[in-house]
C-alpha positions as CSV (number, residue, x, y, z in Angstrom):
1,M,21.1,-21.7,25.5
2,K,21.1,-20.1,22.1
3,N,23.4,-22.0,19.5
4,R,26.0,-20.6,17.3
5,S,23.4,-20.7,14.3
6,Q,20.5,-18.9,16.6
7,I,23.1,-16.2,17.9
8,K,23.6,-15.4,13.9
9,Q,20.3,-15.6,12.8
10,D,19.7,-13.0,15.9
11,R,22.5,-10.5,14.5
12,A,21.3,-11.0,11.1
13,H,17.8,-9.7,12.3
14,E,19.1,-6.7,14.2
15,T,21.6,-5.7,11.1
16,R,18.5,-5.6,8.9
17,K,16.4,-3.7,11.3
18,T,18.9,-1.2,12.4
19,L,19.3,-0.6,8.3
20,I,15.8,-0.5,8.1
21,E,15.4,2.4,10.7
22,A,18.4,4.1,9.5
23,G,16.4,4.3,5.6
24,K,13.7,5.6,7.4
25,K,15.4,8.3,9.1
26,V,17.7,9.2,6.5
27,F,14.3,9.1,3.1
28,F,12.1,10.7,5.6
29,E,14.7,14.0,6.1
30,L,16.7,14.1,2.9
31,G,13.3,12.0,0.3
32,F,14.7,9.3,-2.2
33,Q,16.6,10.9,-4.9
34,K,18.8,12.8,-2.3
35,A,19.3,9.7,0.1
36,T,22.4,7.5,-1.1
37,M,23.1,4.1,0.4
38,K,26.4,5.3,2.0
39,Q,24.3,8.2,4.0
40,I,22.3,5.3,5.8
41,I,25.1,3.0,6.2
42,K,26.8,5.7,7.5
43,E,23.5,6.4,10.2
44,A,23.2,2.7,10.6
45,G,26.6,2.2,11.5
46,V,27.3,-1.2,9.9
47,G,30.3,-2.0,7.5
48,H,29.8,-1.3,3.7
49,G,29.8,-5.2,2.8
50,T,28.0,-6.3,5.5
51,A,24.9,-3.3,4.5
52,Y,25.2,-5.1,0.5
53,V,24.6,-8.6,2.5
54,Y,20.8,-7.7,3.4
55,F,20.4,-4.5,0.8
56,S,21.8,-4.5,-3.2
57,N,21.1,-0.5,-3.0
58,K,18.7,2.2,-1.8
59,D,15.6,1.4,-3.9
60,A,15.7,-2.6,-2.5
61,L,15.9,-1.0,1.6
62,L,13.1,1.4,0.4
63,I,10.9,-2.0,-0.8
64,E,11.3,-3.2,2.2
65,I,9.9,-0.4,4.3
66,I,7.2,0.1,1.8
67,D,6.1,-3.9,2.7
68,S,5.5,-3.1,6.6
69,L,3.1,-0.8,5.3
70,L,1.6,-2.9,2.9
71,E,0.7,-5.2,5.9
72,K,-1.6,-3.3,6.9
73,M,-2.8,-2.5,4.0
74,Y,-3.6,-5.7,2.7
75,S,-5.4,-6.8,5.6
76,I,-8.0,-4.0,4.4
77,A,-8.3,-5.6,1.2
78,K,-8.9,-9.2,2.5
79,L,-11.2,-7.9,4.7
80,S,-14.6,-10.6,4.2
81,F,-17.0,-9.4,1.9
82,V,-20.1,-11.4,1.2
83,P,-23.0,-9.0,1.3
84,K,-26.4,-9.9,1.1
85,S,-28.0,-6.7,0.1
86,K,-26.7,-3.5,-2.3
87,E,-27.3,-1.7,1.5
88,E,-24.9,-4.0,3.0
89,A,-22.3,-3.3,0.4
90,R,-22.5,0.1,0.6
91,E,-21.4,0.2,4.1
92,Q,-18.6,-2.9,4.1
93,I,-17.7,-0.8,0.9
94,T,-17.3,2.6,2.6
95,Y,-15.5,0.9,5.4
96,Q,-12.8,-0.5,3.0
97,V,-12.1,3.1,1.5
98,K,-12.0,4.9,5.1
99,A,-10.1,2.5,6.3
100,F,-7.2,2.5,3.2
101,N,-7.1,6.3,3.5
102,K,-7.1,6.4,6.4
103,Q,-3.6,3.8,6.9
104,G,-2.5,5.8,4.3
105,I,-2.9,9.3,5.6
106,E,-0.8,8.0,9.2
107,N,1.6,6.9,6.4
108,E,2.0,10.2,5.1
109,K,5.5,11.0,5.3
110,L,5.9,6.9,3.9
111,M,3.3,7.9,0.7
112,R,4.9,10.9,-0.1
113,L,8.3,8.9,-0.3
114,V,6.6,6.2,-2.7
115,Q,5.1,8.6,-4.8
116,E,8.6,10.4,-4.8
117,A,10.7,7.0,-5.4
118,I,7.6,5.9,-8.0
119,G,8.9,8.8,-10.5
120,V,12.4,8.1,-10.7
121,S,12.8,3.8,-9.6
122,E,12.3,1.8,-12.2
123,E,12.2,-1.2,-9.5
124,I,10.3,0.8,-7.3
125,R,7.5,1.3,-10.1
126,H,7.8,-2.0,-10.6
127,K,6.9,-2.8,-6.8
128,W,3.6,-0.9,-6.6
129,S,2.4,-2.2,-10.5
130,L,2.3,-5.7,-8.0
131,V,0.7,-3.8,-5.3
132,Q,-1.5,-2.1,-7.6
133,Q,-2.7,-5.4,-8.9
134,H,-2.7,-7.0,-5.3
135,F,-5.8,-4.8,-4.5
136,I,-7.4,-5.3,-7.8
137,D,-7.2,-8.8,-7.9
138,H,-8.9,-8.6,-4.8
139,I,-12.0,-5.6,-5.7
140,E,-12.6,-8.5,-8.5
141,K,-13.2,-11.4,-6.9
142,D,-15.5,-8.9,-4.0
143,I,-17.6,-8.1,-7.7
144,L,-17.8,-11.5,-9.0
145,Y,-19.3,-12.3,-5.9
146,V,-21.6,-10.0,-5.9
147,Q,-22.7,-10.3,-9.5
148,H,-23.1,-14.1,-9.0
149,N,-25.4,-12.8,-5.9
150,N,-27.7,-11.4,-8.3
151,I,-26.2,-8.0,-6.3
152,A,-24.6,-6.0,-9.1
153,L,-24.6,-5.7,-13.3
154,P,-23.7,-9.4,-14.5
155,H,-22.6,-8.2,-18.2
156,L,-20.1,-5.9,-16.1
157,N,-16.7,-7.0,-16.8
158,A,-15.4,-7.5,-13.5
159,K,-11.4,-7.0,-14.2
160,D,-12.2,-4.0,-15.8
161,V,-14.2,-2.1,-12.8
162,A,-11.6,-3.4,-10.5
163,H,-9.1,-1.1,-12.4
164,M,-11.0,1.9,-12.4
165,W,-12.1,1.4,-9.1
166,Y,-8.6,0.9,-7.1
167,H,-7.4,3.7,-9.5
168,I,-10.1,5.9,-8.4
169,N,-9.1,5.1,-4.6
170,E,-5.3,5.6,-5.4
171,N,-6.3,9.1,-6.9
172,F,-8.1,9.7,-4.1
173,L,-5.3,9.2,-1.1
174,W,-2.6,10.8,-3.3
175,R,-5.1,13.5,-3.2
176,C,-6.3,13.3,0.1
177,L,-1.9,13.8,0.8
178,Q,-1.4,17.1,-1.6
179,D,-4.9,19.0,0.2
180,K,-5.3,18.8,3.7
181,N,-8.4,20.7,2.9
182,V,-10.2,18.1,1.2
183,S,-13.2,16.7,2.8
184,I,-12.6,12.3,3.6
185,E,-15.8,11.8,4.6
186,E,-17.6,13.6,2.0
187,N,-15.6,12.3,-1.0
188,V,-16.1,8.7,0.4
189,E,-19.6,9.3,-0.1
190,L,-19.4,10.5,-3.4
191,I,-17.3,8.2,-4.3
192,V,-18.7,5.3,-3.1
193,H,-22.1,6.7,-4.5
194,F,-20.8,6.5,-8.3
195,Y,-19.4,3.2,-7.7
196,I,-22.9,1.3,-6.2
197,K,-24.9,3.8,-8.6
198,G,-22.6,2.3,-11.7
199,L,-22.3,-1.5,-10.7
200,Y,-25.1,-2.3,-8.4
201,I,-28.9,-3.6,-9.5
202,D,-31.2,-1.3,-8.4
């Protein structure tokens, strides 16, 4: 039998989950700018005071929703990257780029919402800058690995290359979301080709 503390924790978890689901529904229907906490609270069927215990504003609620997507995208960044050759690196990088874009496209509504929110919310912009840095740090680590193992050009600044490579991928994802006619396979092959050509030793 659960004690009072466990019951309270369960209720808190359910309330939080209810607010998140209500937030998704309202955000997806109205967009970030038009959605309000009042509408989300009404959809969730909880008290105003209760709602604000969990989320101070709609920005904080959207950040919580974004985190659910990021868990999947971060798992791609954390994939083991220890290639022994240029071709092995190409295969792994191609897989990562495709997986990154697949996650974004499968969560199209949320990504469009994020893009809209970045343009109007300082909190969301800050959140996204942290997301970007997280990916860039992982890419830099991978670049340093191949440089130290004499697969990539050692004189290139790993941090700068990582920054450029991440933003190429992010911009490609936004383009895929905006234009359904973009060939993902062809474009992934193209950007990976230029990345490998510019960074790796022939």
